[in-house]
All heavy atoms as TSV, in Angstrom:
chain	resi	resn	atom	element	x	y	z
A	1	MET	N	N	67.761	53.099	121.582
A	1	MET	CA	C	67.431	53.431	122.954
A	1	MET	C	C	68.238	52.533	123.892
A	1	MET	O	O	68.455	51.369	123.622
A	1	MET	CB	C	65.935	53.242	123.178
A	1	MET	CG	C	65.486	53.645	124.535
A	1	MET	SD	S	63.687	53.665	124.579
A	1	MET	CE	C	63.503	54.011	126.271
A	2	LEU	N	N	68.659	53.066	124.986
A	2	LEU	CA	C	69.488	52.359	125.954
A	2	LEU	C	C	68.647	51.412	126.798
A	2	LEU	O	O	67.628	51.800	127.349
A	2	LEU	CB	C	70.189	53.389	126.854
A	2	LEU	CG	C	71.075	52.853	127.958
A	2	LEU	CD1	C	72.249	52.108	127.339
A	2	LEU	CD2	C	71.570	53.981	128.826
A	3	ASN	N	N	69.062	50.163	126.870
A	3	ASN	CA	C	68.389	49.193	127.727
A	3	ASN	C	C	69.166	49.124	129.034
A	3	ASN	O	O	70.267	48.614	129.084
A	3	ASN	CB	C	68.341	47.828	127.038
A	3	ASN	CG	C	67.581	46.793	127.846
A	3	ASN	OD1	O	67.318	46.965	129.025
A	3	ASN	ND2	N	67.220	45.716	127.185
A	4	ARG	N	N	68.582	49.615	130.106
A	4	ARG	CA	C	69.280	49.695	131.388
A	4	ARG	C	C	69.392	48.353	132.097
A	4	ARG	O	O	70.061	48.243	133.101
A	4	ARG	CB	C	68.605	50.720	132.281
A	4	ARG	CG	C	68.678	52.096	131.680
A	4	ARG	CD	C	68.193	53.143	132.648
A	4	ARG	NE	N	68.046	54.434	132.015
A	4	ARG	CZ	C	69.025	55.305	131.827
A	4	ARG	NH1	N	70.231	55.016	132.215
A	4	ARG	NH2	N	68.793	56.461	131.251
A	5	ASN	N	N	68.734	47.318	131.598
A	5	ASN	CA	C	68.798	46.002	132.228
A	5	ASN	C	C	70.014	45.197	131.777
A	5	ASN	O	O	70.359	44.215	132.397
A	5	ASN	CB	C	67.523	45.205	131.939
A	5	ASN	CG	C	66.313	45.843	132.591
A	5	ASN	OD1	O	66.415	46.453	133.646
A	5	ASN	ND2	N	65.170	45.707	131.946
A	6	LYS	N	N	70.630	45.591	130.683
A	6	LYS	CA	C	71.784	44.849	130.167
A	6	LYS	C	C	73.084	45.516	130.611
A	6	LYS	O	O	73.185	46.736	130.653
A	6	LYS	CB	C	71.747	44.783	128.644
A	6	LYS	CG	C	70.627	43.924	128.128
A	6	LYS	CD	C	70.737	43.753	126.638
A	6	LYS	CE	C	69.624	42.843	126.139
A	6	LYS	NZ	N	69.740	42.580	124.724
A	7	LYS	N	N	74.060	44.698	130.915
A	7	LYS	CA	C	75.381	45.221	131.260
A	7	LYS	C	C	76.043	45.748	129.994
A	7	LYS	O	O	75.864	45.205	128.916
A	7	LYS	CB	C	76.250	44.129	131.872
A	7	LYS	CG	C	75.772	43.664	133.209
A	7	LYS	CD	C	76.690	42.592	133.747
A	7	LYS	CE	C	76.181	42.087	135.079
A	7	LYS	NZ	N	77.026	41.029	135.609
A	8	HIS	N	N	76.831	46.776	130.156
A	8	HIS	CA	C	77.552	47.342	129.012
A	8	HIS	C	C	78.953	46.744	128.992
A	8	HIS	O	O	79.818	47.136	129.763
A	8	HIS	CB	C	77.611	48.865	129.119
A	8	HIS	CG	C	76.263	49.483	128.997
A	8	HIS	ND1	N	75.599	49.565	127.801
A	8	HIS	CD2	C	75.441	50.013	129.928
A	8	HIS	CE1	C	74.422	50.132	128.000
A	8	HIS	NE2	N	74.296	50.410	129.282
A	9	LEU	N	N	79.136	45.789	128.131
A	9	LEU	CA	C	80.424	45.129	127.997
A	9	LEU	C	C	81.091	45.614	126.712
A	9	LEU	O	O	80.401	45.911	125.735
A	9	LEU	CB	C	80.237	43.608	127.929
A	9	LEU	CG	C	79.585	42.972	129.153
A	9	LEU	CD1	C	79.326	41.491	128.903
A	9	LEU	CD2	C	80.463	43.146	130.374
A	10	PRO	N	N	82.407	45.690	126.709
A	10	PRO	CA	C	83.062	46.094	125.470
A	10	PRO	C	C	82.783	45.076	124.366
A	10	PRO	O	O	82.683	43.872	124.616
A	10	PRO	CB	C	84.549	46.125	125.830
A	10	PRO	CG	C	84.676	45.437	127.129
A	10	PRO	CD	C	83.331	45.395	127.772
A	11	LYS	N	N	82.635	45.554	123.168
A	11	LYS	CA	C	82.389	44.684	122.031
A	11	LYS	C	C	83.651	43.870	121.748
A	11	LYS	O	O	84.743	44.433	121.667
A	11	LYS	CB	C	82.037	45.538	120.817
A	11	LYS	CG	C	81.284	44.817	119.759
A	11	LYS	CD	C	80.832	45.789	118.698
A	11	LYS	CE	C	79.572	45.253	118.077
A	11	LYS	NZ	N	78.999	46.191	117.133
A	12	PRO	N	N	83.533	42.545	121.633
A	12	PRO	CA	C	84.729	41.738	121.364
A	12	PRO	C	C	85.309	42.063	119.989
A	12	PRO	O	O	84.587	42.467	119.080
A	12	PRO	CB	C	84.214	40.305	121.402
A	12	PRO	CG	C	82.752	40.409	121.179
A	12	PRO	CD	C	82.323	41.754	121.683
A	13	ASP	N	N	86.606	41.915	119.862
A	13	ASP	CA	C	87.282	42.164	118.592
A	13	ASP	C	C	87.037	40.949	117.697
A	13	ASP	O	O	87.666	39.914	117.862
A	13	ASP	CB	C	88.773	42.370	118.831
A	13	ASP	CG	C	89.517	42.682	117.549
A	13	ASP	OD1	O	88.891	43.169	116.597
A	13	ASP	OD2	O	90.729	42.434	117.515
A	14	ILE	N	N	86.103	41.073	116.784
A	14	ILE	CA	C	85.746	39.953	115.921
A	14	ILE	C	C	86.575	40.028	114.639
A	14	ILE	O	O	86.453	40.978	113.873
A	14	ILE	CB	C	84.242	39.976	115.603
A	14	ILE	CG1	C	83.450	39.839	116.896
A	14	ILE	CG2	C	83.882	38.870	114.620
A	14	ILE	CD1	C	81.970	40.019	116.740
A	15	TRP	N	N	87.418	39.057	114.449
A	15	TRP	CA	C	88.292	39.048	113.279
A	15	TRP	C	C	87.862	37.995	112.266
A	15	TRP	O	O	88.383	37.971	111.149
A	15	TRP	CB	C	89.734	38.784	113.719
A	15	TRP	CG	C	89.939	37.417	114.302
A	15	TRP	CD1	C	89.747	37.043	115.592
A	15	TRP	CD2	C	90.345	36.235	113.614
A	15	TRP	NE1	N	90.003	35.709	115.747
A	15	TRP	CE2	C	90.381	35.178	114.540
A	15	TRP	CE3	C	90.681	35.969	112.289
A	15	TRP	CZ2	C	90.736	33.889	114.198
A	15	TRP	CZ3	C	91.038	34.685	111.957
A	15	TRP	CH2	C	91.062	33.665	112.906
A	16	ALA	N	N	86.917	37.140	112.628
A	16	ALA	CA	C	86.542	36.024	111.757
A	16	ALA	C	C	85.051	35.757	111.847
A	16	ALA	O	O	84.397	36.126	112.817
A	16	ALA	CB	C	87.310	34.778	112.175
A	17	ARG	N	N	84.556	35.086	110.817
A	17	ARG	CA	C	83.157	34.665	110.816
A	17	ARG	C	C	83.059	33.340	110.068
A	17	ARG	O	O	83.916	33.035	109.226
A	17	ARG	CB	C	82.263	35.732	110.198
A	17	ARG	CG	C	82.523	35.977	108.745
A	17	ARG	CD	C	81.714	37.157	108.215
A	17	ARG	NE	N	81.939	37.328	106.801
A	17	ARG	CZ	C	83.019	37.850	106.249
A	17	ARG	NH1	N	83.996	38.275	107.018
A	17	ARG	NH2	N	83.139	37.951	104.950
A	18	PRO	N	N	82.022	32.555	110.340
A	18	PRO	CA	C	81.857	31.275	109.635
A	18	PRO	C	C	81.790	31.483	108.124
A	18	PRO	O	O	81.279	32.494	107.636
A	18	PRO	CB	C	80.524	30.740	110.178
A	18	PRO	CG	C	80.413	31.359	111.536
A	18	PRO	CD	C	81.005	32.738	111.385
A	19	GLN	N	N	82.352	30.535	107.395
A	19	GLN	CA	C	82.421	30.497	105.935
A	19	GLN	C	C	83.455	31.453	105.343
A	19	GLN	O	O	83.622	31.514	104.129
A	19	GLN	CB	C	81.048	30.748	105.292
A	19	GLN	CG	C	79.985	29.742	105.712
A	19	GLN	CD	C	80.409	28.299	105.449
A	19	GLN	OE1	O	80.850	27.962	104.362
A	19	GLN	NE2	N	80.281	27.456	106.455
A	20	MET	N	N	84.172	32.183	106.185
A	20	MET	CA	C	85.228	33.083	105.723
A	20	MET	C	C	86.479	32.266	105.401
A	20	MET	O	O	86.799	31.318	106.109
A	20	MET	CB	C	85.528	34.090	106.826
A	20	MET	CG	C	86.547	35.127	106.497
A	20	MET	SD	S	86.625	36.294	107.893
A	20	MET	CE	C	88.384	36.356	108.090
A	21	LYS	N	N	87.172	32.635	104.337
A	21	LYS	CA	C	88.440	31.978	103.999
A	21	LYS	C	C	89.571	32.621	104.784
A	21	LYS	O	O	89.608	33.839	104.949
A	21	LYS	CB	C	88.728	32.106	102.508
A	21	LYS	CG	C	87.850	31.242	101.654
A	21	LYS	CD	C	88.271	31.318	100.208
A	21	LYS	CE	C	87.370	30.444	99.369
A	21	LYS	NZ	N	87.764	30.466	97.959
A	22	VAL	N	N	90.474	31.785	105.277
A	22	VAL	CA	C	91.674	32.249	105.964
A	22	VAL	C	C	92.875	31.521	105.365
A	22	VAL	O	O	92.759	30.400	104.874
A	22	VAL	CB	C	91.606	32.013	107.488
A	22	VAL	CG1	C	90.602	32.942	108.139
A	22	VAL	CG2	C	91.293	30.573	107.824
A	23	ILE	N	N	94.026	32.176	105.439
A	23	ILE	CA	C	95.251	31.610	104.862
A	23	ILE	C	C	96.314	31.545	105.950
A	23	ILE	O	O	96.670	32.573	106.544
A	23	ILE	CB	C	95.748	32.475	103.690
A	23	ILE	CG1	C	94.636	32.610	102.650
A	23	ILE	CG2	C	97.015	31.883	103.075
A	23	ILE	CD1	C	94.864	33.709	101.648
A	24	PHE	N	N	96.801	30.333	106.221
A	24	PHE	CA	C	97.874	30.174	107.192
A	24	PHE	C	C	99.107	30.924	106.701
A	24	PHE	O	O	99.391	30.968	105.501
A	24	PHE	CB	C	98.242	28.691	107.364
A	24	PHE	CG	C	97.361	27.959	108.325
A	24	PHE	CD1	C	96.315	27.170	107.870
A	24	PHE	CD2	C	97.565	28.052	109.693
A	24	PHE	CE1	C	95.503	26.485	108.752
A	24	PHE	CE2	C	96.749	27.368	110.594
A	24	PHE	CZ	C	95.717	26.586	110.112
A	25	ARG	N	N	99.847	31.497	107.635
A	25	ARG	CA	C	101.097	32.180	107.291
A	25	ARG	C	C	102.060	31.160	106.683
A	25	ARG	O	O	102.108	29.995	107.092
A	25	ARG	CB	C	101.706	32.805	108.541
A	25	ARG	CG	C	100.846	33.922	109.088
A	25	ARG	CD	C	101.483	34.681	110.241
A	25	ARG	NE	N	102.677	34.093	110.783
A	25	ARG	CZ	C	102.879	33.837	112.056
A	25	ARG	NH1	N	101.957	34.105	112.948
A	25	ARG	NH2	N	104.010	33.310	112.468
A	26	ALA	N	N	102.821	31.601	105.715
A	26	ALA	CA	C	103.735	30.711	104.980
A	26	ALA	C	C	104.753	30.033	105.895
A	26	ALA	O	O	105.086	28.869	105.692
A	26	ALA	CB	C	104.447	31.494	103.883
A	27	GLU	N	N	105.230	30.720	106.920
A	27	GLU	CA	C	106.239	30.116	107.798
A	27	GLU	C	C	105.667	28.979	108.638
A	27	GLU	O	O	106.419	28.151	109.146
A	27	GLU	CB	C	106.928	31.163	108.677
A	27	GLU	CG	C	106.018	31.952	109.570
A	27	GLU	CD	C	105.511	33.246	108.948
A	27	GLU	OE1	O	105.511	33.388	107.732
A	27	GLU	OE2	O	105.093	34.115	109.726
A	28	LEU	N	N	104.357	28.895	108.758
A	28	LEU	CA	C	103.740	27.793	109.494
A	28	LEU	C	C	103.533	26.559	108.614
A	28	LEU	O	O	103.351	25.458	109.126
A	28	LEU	CB	C	102.397	28.231	110.097
A	28	LEU	CG	C	102.486	29.342	111.140
A	28	LEU	CD1	C	101.094	29.711	111.634
A	28	LEU	CD2	C	103.371	28.939	112.301
A	29	MET	N	N	103.529	26.768	107.309
A	29	MET	CA	C	103.361	25.658	106.358
A	29	MET	C	C	104.378	25.825	105.232
A	29	MET	O	O	104.012	26.091	104.087
A	29	MET	CB	C	101.938	25.652	105.786
A	29	MET	CG	C	100.877	25.323	106.785
A	29	MET	SD	S	99.293	25.186	105.942
A	29	MET	CE	C	98.443	24.102	107.050
A	30	PRO	N	N	105.652	25.676	105.562
A	30	PRO	CA	C	106.686	25.890	104.534
A	30	PRO	C	C	106.540	24.915	103.372
A	30	PRO	O	O	106.178	23.752	103.544
A	30	PRO	CB	C	108.004	25.671	105.285
A	30	PRO	CG	C	107.649	24.982	106.546
A	30	PRO	CD	C	106.211	25.257	106.831
A	31	GLY	N	N	106.803	25.428	102.176
A	31	GLY	CA	C	106.768	24.595	100.980
A	31	GLY	C	C	105.379	24.403	100.396
A	31	GLY	O	O	105.225	23.737	99.379
A	32	LYS	N	N	104.358	24.981	101.027
A	32	LYS	CA	C	102.991	24.841	100.510
A	32	LYS	C	C	102.573	26.141	99.832
A	32	LYS	O	O	102.845	27.225	100.326
A	32	LYS	CB	C	102.017	24.492	101.625
A	32	LYS	CG	C	102.317	23.140	102.233
A	32	LYS	CD	C	101.094	22.560	102.840
A	32	LYS	CE	C	101.443	21.170	103.366
A	32	LYS	NZ	N	100.354	20.269	103.255
A	33	HIS	N	N	101.902	25.996	98.710
A	33	HIS	CA	C	101.399	27.156	97.987
A	33	HIS	C	C	100.229	27.778	98.742
A	33	HIS	O	O	99.585	27.134	99.579
A	33	HIS	CB	C	100.947	26.758	96.581
A	33	HIS	CG	C	102.085	26.317	95.713
A	33	HIS	ND1	N	102.958	27.200	95.145
A	33	HIS	CD2	C	102.479	25.076	95.334
A	33	HIS	CE1	C	103.856	26.531	94.448
A	33	HIS	NE2	N	103.592	25.229	94.547
A	34	ARG	N	N	99.942	29.019	98.416
A	34	ARG	CA	C	98.857	29.762	99.066
A	34	ARG	C	C	97.541	28.996	99.044
A	34	ARG	O	O	96.823	28.950	100.044
A	34	ARG	CB	C	98.716	31.117	98.362
A	34	ARG	CG	C	97.731	32.046	98.980
A	34	ARG	CD	C	97.729	33.370	98.194
A	34	ARG	NE	N	96.839	34.319	98.795
A	34	ARG	CZ	C	97.179	35.246	99.674
A	34	ARG	NH1	N	98.429	35.353	100.054
A	34	ARG	NH2	N	96.290	36.076	100.168
A	35	GLU	N	N	97.220	28.365	97.940
A	35	GLU	CA	C	95.970	27.606	97.819
A	35	GLU	C	C	95.929	26.440	98.805
A	35	GLU	O	O	94.873	26.091	99.321
A	35	GLU	CB	C	95.783	27.080	96.397
A	35	GLU	CG	C	95.619	28.164	95.344
A	35	GLU	CD	C	96.951	28.781	94.906
A	35	GLU	OE1	O	98.017	28.135	95.052
A	35	GLU	OE2	O	96.925	29.928	94.445
A	36	GLU	N	N	97.077	25.834	99.067
A	36	GLU	CA	C	97.157	24.705	100.000
A	36	GLU	C	C	97.069	25.156	101.455
A	36	GLU	O	O	96.809	24.339	102.339
A	36	GLU	CB	C	98.473	23.946	99.797
A	36	GLU	CG	C	98.593	23.296	98.433
A	36	GLU	CD	C	99.970	22.694	98.232
A	36	GLU	OE1	O	100.953	23.466	98.155
A	36	GLU	OE2	O	100.049	21.454	98.177
A	37	ARG	N	N	97.309	26.441	101.699
A	37	ARG	CA	C	97.250	26.999	103.051
A	37	ARG	C	C	95.926	27.704	103.324
A	37	ARG	O	O	95.735	28.293	104.377
A	37	ARG	CB	C	98.400	28.001	103.250
A	37	ARG	CG	C	99.762	27.375	103.166
A	37	ARG	CD	C	100.880	28.372	103.446
A	37	ARG	NE	N	101.151	29.230	102.287
A	37	ARG	CZ	C	100.994	30.553	102.269
A	37	ARG	NH1	N	100.592	31.205	103.321
A	37	ARG	NH2	N	101.260	31.241	101.164
A	38	THR	N	N	95.008	27.645	102.360
A	38	THR	CA	C	93.714	28.320	102.488
A	38	THR	C	C	92.644	27.364	102.992
A	38	THR	O	O	92.485	26.264	102.456
A	38	THR	CB	C	93.285	28.907	101.127
A	38	THR	OG1	O	94.313	29.802	100.675
A	38	THR	CG2	C	91.974	29.658	101.233
A	39	PHE	N	N	91.918	27.791	104.025
A	39	PHE	CA	C	90.867	26.983	104.621
A	39	PHE	C	C	89.654	27.858	104.886
A	39	PHE	O	O	89.736	29.084	104.870
A	39	PHE	CB	C	91.350	26.347	105.929
A	39	PHE	CG	C	92.416	25.308	105.709
A	39	PHE	CD1	C	93.746	25.671	105.653
A	39	PHE	CD2	C	92.079	23.977	105.516
A	39	PHE	CE1	C	94.732	24.722	105.423
A	39	PHE	CE2	C	93.056	23.020	105.282
A	39	PHE	CZ	C	94.386	23.396	105.235
A	40	ILE	N	N	88.525	27.221	105.157
A	40	ILE	CA	C	87.286	27.923	105.454
A	40	ILE	C	C	86.939	27.719	106.927
A	40	ILE	O	O	87.041	26.605	107.453
A	40	ILE	CB	C	86.144	27.426	104.547
A	40	ILE	CG1	C	86.489	27.739	103.089
A	40	ILE	CG2	C	84.807	28.046	104.941
A	40	ILE	CD1	C	85.509	27.175	102.083
A	41	ILE	N	N	86.527	28.798	107.564
A	41	ILE	CA	C	86.149	28.740	108.978
A	41	ILE	C	C	84.794	28.052	109.111
A	41	ILE	O	O	83.835	28.415	108.438
A	41	ILE	CB	C	86.087	30.152	109.584
A	41	ILE	CG1	C	87.486	30.769	109.581
A	41	ILE	CG2	C	85.498	30.111	110.996
A	41	ILE	CD1	C	87.522	32.218	109.997
A	42	GLU	N	N	84.767	27.054	109.976
A	42	GLU	CA	C	83.513	26.356	110.270
A	42	GLU	C	C	82.778	27.037	111.415
A	42	GLU	O	O	81.574	27.242	111.370
A	42	GLU	CB	C	83.797	24.901	110.637
A	42	GLU	CG	C	82.559	24.106	110.973
A	42	GLU	CD	C	82.884	22.657	111.276
A	42	GLU	OE1	O	83.896	22.138	110.778
A	42	GLU	OE2	O	82.115	22.045	112.023
A	43	LYS	N	N	83.560	27.386	112.470
A	43	LYS	CA	C	82.936	27.927	113.678
A	43	LYS	C	C	83.897	28.885	114.370
A	43	LYS	O	O	85.094	28.633	114.420
A	43	LYS	CB	C	82.599	26.761	114.614
A	43	LYS	CG	C	81.888	27.136	115.871
A	43	LYS	CD	C	81.542	25.877	116.660
A	43	LYS	CE	C	80.812	26.239	117.940
A	43	LYS	NZ	N	80.485	25.053	118.721
A	44	VAL	N	N	83.354	29.971	114.904
A	44	VAL	CA	C	84.135	30.901	115.720
A	44	VAL	C	C	83.769	30.632	117.173
A	44	VAL	O	O	82.592	30.636	117.540
A	44	VAL	CB	C	83.827	32.367	115.356
A	44	VAL	CG1	C	84.649	33.314	116.221
A	44	VAL	CG2	C	84.103	32.628	113.877
A	45	LEU	N	N	84.765	30.369	117.998
A	45	LEU	CA	C	84.552	30.048	119.404
A	45	LEU	C	C	84.490	31.318	120.252
A	45	LEU	O	O	85.010	32.365	119.848
A	45	LEU	CB	C	85.681	29.137	119.893
A	45	LEU	CG	C	85.829	27.826	119.105
A	45	LEU	CD1	C	87.072	27.075	119.562
A	45	LEU	CD2	C	84.591	26.975	119.254
A	46	PRO	N	N	83.862	31.248	121.423
A	46	PRO	CA	C	83.756	32.429	122.296
A	46	PRO	C	C	85.109	33.034	122.678
A	46	PRO	O	O	85.211	34.228	122.920
A	46	PRO	CB	C	83.036	31.905	123.538
A	46	PRO	CG	C	82.294	30.699	123.075
A	46	PRO	CD	C	83.134	30.100	121.976
A	47	ASN	N	N	86.164	32.219	122.696
A	47	ASN	CA	C	87.495	32.722	123.054
A	47	ASN	C	C	88.219	33.380	121.879
A	47	ASN	O	O	89.367	33.783	121.995
A	47	ASN	CB	C	88.355	31.604	123.655
A	47	ASN	CG	C	88.659	30.487	122.684
A	47	ASN	OD1	O	88.308	30.542	121.506
A	47	ASN	ND2	N	89.303	29.449	123.180
A	48	GLY	N	N	87.557	33.475	120.716
A	48	GLY	CA	C	88.150	34.124	119.551
A	48	GLY	C	C	88.883	33.184	118.616
A	48	GLY	O	O	89.271	33.570	117.521
A	49	ARG	N	N	89.080	31.961	119.048
A	49	ARG	CA	C	89.720	30.980	118.164
A	49	ARG	C	C	88.699	30.427	117.187
A	49	ARG	O	O	87.502	30.605	117.368
A	49	ARG	CB	C	90.339	29.852	118.982
A	49	ARG	CG	C	91.522	30.335	119.793
A	49	ARG	CD	C	92.137	29.223	120.583
A	49	ARG	NE	N	93.275	29.735	121.325
A	49	ARG	CZ	C	94.388	29.059	121.494
A	49	ARG	NH1	N	94.519	27.844	121.012
A	49	ARG	NH2	N	95.378	29.593	122.171
A	50	VAL	N	N	89.203	29.766	116.144
A	50	VAL	CA	C	88.306	29.228	115.126
A	50	VAL	C	C	88.555	27.746	114.902
A	50	VAL	O	O	89.644	27.232	115.163
A	50	VAL	CB	C	88.471	29.978	113.778
A	50	VAL	CG1	C	88.066	31.426	113.918
A	50	VAL	CG2	C	89.879	29.866	113.232
A	51	ILE	N	N	87.522	27.073	114.408
A	51	ILE	CA	C	87.620	25.694	113.956
A	51	ILE	C	C	87.452	25.745	112.446
A	51	ILE	O	O	86.557	26.426	111.927
A	51	ILE	CB	C	86.550	24.812	114.624
A	51	ILE	CG1	C	86.834	24.760	116.124
A	51	ILE	CG2	C	86.496	23.429	113.987
A	51	ILE	CD1	C	85.935	23.894	116.939
A	52	LEU	N	N	88.334	25.054	111.749
A	52	LEU	CA	C	88.336	25.080	110.289
A	52	LEU	C	C	87.701	23.823	109.711
A	52	LEU	O	O	87.721	22.765	110.326
A	52	LEU	CB	C	89.775	25.188	109.764
A	52	LEU	CG	C	90.585	26.362	110.298
A	52	LEU	CD1	C	92.023	26.257	109.810
A	52	LEU	CD2	C	89.962	27.680	109.879
A	53	ILE	N	N	87.185	23.944	108.517
A	53	ILE	CA	C	86.666	22.784	107.784
A	53	ILE	C	C	87.856	22.041	107.201
A	53	ILE	O	O	88.680	22.622	106.497
A	53	ILE	CB	C	85.705	23.246	106.664
A	53	ILE	CG1	C	84.479	23.932	107.266
A	53	ILE	CG2	C	85.302	22.062	105.782
A	53	ILE	CD1	C	83.571	24.593	106.249
A	54	GLY	N	N	87.990	20.765	107.526
A	54	GLY	CA	C	89.048	19.937	106.951
A	54	GLY	C	C	90.429	20.107	107.551
A	54	GLY	O	O	91.409	19.645	106.972
A	55	PHE	N	N	90.536	20.759	108.720
A	55	PHE	CA	C	91.828	20.921	109.374
A	55	PHE	C	C	91.584	20.895	110.874
A	55	PHE	O	O	90.852	21.727	111.399
A	55	PHE	CB	C	92.485	22.246	108.953
A	55	PHE	CG	C	93.959	22.306	109.220
A	55	PHE	CD1	C	94.867	21.822	108.299
A	55	PHE	CD2	C	94.434	22.846	110.400
A	55	PHE	CE1	C	96.224	21.879	108.544
A	55	PHE	CE2	C	95.788	22.902	110.658
A	55	PHE	CZ	C	96.690	22.415	109.731
A	56	ALA	N	N	92.192	19.954	111.558
A	56	ALA	CA	C	91.919	19.698	112.979
A	56	ALA	C	C	92.428	20.799	113.898
A	56	ALA	O	O	93.399	21.486	113.592
A	56	ALA	CB	C	92.536	18.367	113.386
A	57	GLY	N	N	91.766	20.926	115.022
A	57	GLY	CA	C	92.230	21.800	116.091
A	57	GLY	C	C	91.587	23.173	116.100
A	57	GLY	O	O	90.836	23.541	115.211
A	58	GLU	N	N	91.921	23.916	117.172
A	58	GLU	CA	C	91.494	25.309	117.314
A	58	GLU	C	C	92.660	26.185	116.889
A	58	GLU	O	O	93.811	25.878	117.180
A	58	GLU	CB	C	91.149	25.615	118.771
A	58	GLU	CG	C	89.959	24.870	119.292
A	58	GLU	CD	C	89.668	25.228	120.752
A	58	GLU	OE1	O	90.272	26.169	121.316
A	58	GLU	OE2	O	88.835	24.534	121.341
A	59	HIS	N	N	92.349	27.294	116.229
A	59	HIS	CA	C	93.402	28.163	115.693
A	59	HIS	C	C	93.116	29.606	116.044
A	59	HIS	O	O	91.969	30.038	116.059
A	59	HIS	CB	C	93.499	27.963	114.185
A	59	HIS	CG	C	93.738	26.547	113.816
A	59	HIS	ND1	N	94.978	25.971	113.849
A	59	HIS	CD2	C	92.871	25.570	113.484
A	59	HIS	CE1	C	94.862	24.679	113.522
A	59	HIS	NE2	N	93.600	24.420	113.299
A	60	ARG	N	N	94.196	30.352	116.297
A	60	ARG	CA	C	94.036	31.752	116.679
A	60	ARG	C	C	94.428	32.678	115.514
A	60	ARG	O	O	95.083	32.277	114.560
A	60	ARG	CB	C	94.839	32.074	117.920
A	60	ARG	CG	C	96.303	31.829	117.774
A	60	ARG	CD	C	97.020	32.158	119.095
A	60	ARG	NE	N	98.435	31.959	118.932
A	60	ARG	CZ	C	99.091	30.927	119.404
A	60	ARG	NH1	N	98.473	30.022	120.105
A	60	ARG	NH2	N	100.380	30.800	119.192
A	61	GLU	N	N	94.018	33.910	115.634
A	61	GLU	CA	C	94.201	34.898	114.569
A	61	GLU	C	C	95.649	35.025	114.106
A	61	GLU	O	O	95.911	35.170	112.910
A	61	GLU	CB	C	93.686	36.254	115.069
A	61	GLU	CG	C	93.782	37.356	114.053
A	61	GLU	CD	C	93.245	38.667	114.574
A	61	GLU	OE1	O	92.909	38.775	115.767
A	61	GLU	OE2	O	93.151	39.597	113.756
A	62	SER	N	N	96.592	34.938	115.023
A	62	SER	CA	C	97.998	35.151	114.681
A	62	SER	C	C	98.579	34.064	113.775
A	62	SER	O	O	99.666	34.242	113.220
A	62	SER	CB	C	98.846	35.278	115.946
A	62	SER	OG	O	98.800	34.074	116.685
A	63	GLU	N	N	97.886	32.954	113.586
A	63	GLU	CA	C	98.366	31.882	112.718
A	63	GLU	C	C	98.109	32.188	111.242
A	63	GLU	O	O	98.647	31.514	110.375
A	63	GLU	CB	C	97.667	30.563	113.067
A	63	GLU	CG	C	98.002	30.044	114.447
A	63	GLU	CD	C	97.246	28.778	114.768
A	63	GLU	OE1	O	97.390	27.799	114.005
A	63	GLU	OE2	O	96.504	28.773	115.771
A	64	PHE	N	N	97.286	33.196	110.976
A	64	PHE	CA	C	96.854	33.467	109.613
A	64	PHE	C	C	97.428	34.771	109.086
A	64	PHE	O	O	97.790	35.668	109.840
A	64	PHE	CB	C	95.328	33.522	109.557
A	64	PHE	CG	C	94.677	32.271	110.069
A	64	PHE	CD1	C	94.088	32.240	111.325
A	64	PHE	CD2	C	94.698	31.105	109.331
A	64	PHE	CE1	C	93.496	31.080	111.809
A	64	PHE	CE2	C	94.133	29.942	109.803
A	64	PHE	CZ	C	93.519	29.925	111.045
A	65	GLU	N	N	97.482	34.870	107.758
A	65	GLU	CA	C	97.908	36.109	107.119
A	65	GLU	C	C	96.895	37.197	107.439
A	65	GLU	O	O	95.699	36.912	107.554
A	65	GLU	CB	C	97.995	35.913	105.598
A	65	GLU	CG	C	99.101	34.998	105.174
A	65	GLU	CD	C	99.215	34.853	103.661
A	65	GLU	OE1	O	98.415	35.482	102.916
A	65	GLU	OE2	O	100.092	34.109	103.227
A	66	PRO	N	N	97.361	38.434	107.570
A	66	PRO	CA	C	96.405	39.522	107.826
A	66	PRO	C	C	95.432	39.692	106.657
A	66	PRO	O	O	95.780	39.431	105.506
A	66	PRO	CB	C	97.281	40.767	107.953
A	66	PRO	CG	C	98.687	40.307	107.938
A	66	PRO	CD	C	98.724	38.892	107.499
A	67	ILE	N	N	94.255	40.130	106.981
A	67	ILE	CA	C	93.225	40.329	105.951
A	67	ILE	C	C	93.514	41.614	105.196
A	67	ILE	O	O	93.875	42.601	105.732
A	67	ILE	CB	C	91.828	40.394	106.600
A	67	ILE	CG1	C	91.552	39.081	107.289
A	67	ILE	CG2	C	90.757	40.704	105.581
A	67	ILE	CD1	C	90.297	39.063	108.125
């Protein structure tokens, strides 16, 4: 049923979720094997970027291999 009190906003394009494995593109980490470029998402930020477990900084979807 439609709730008329809520604004209808487009659904954000969610490409990641916590505990999901992601793999950095090889050109961003040359000389490293796939296993060394694999990390787990700790948190997905409202802007669509992610924070990884054991790797500093915020990262965007384009840094990773496509799913």
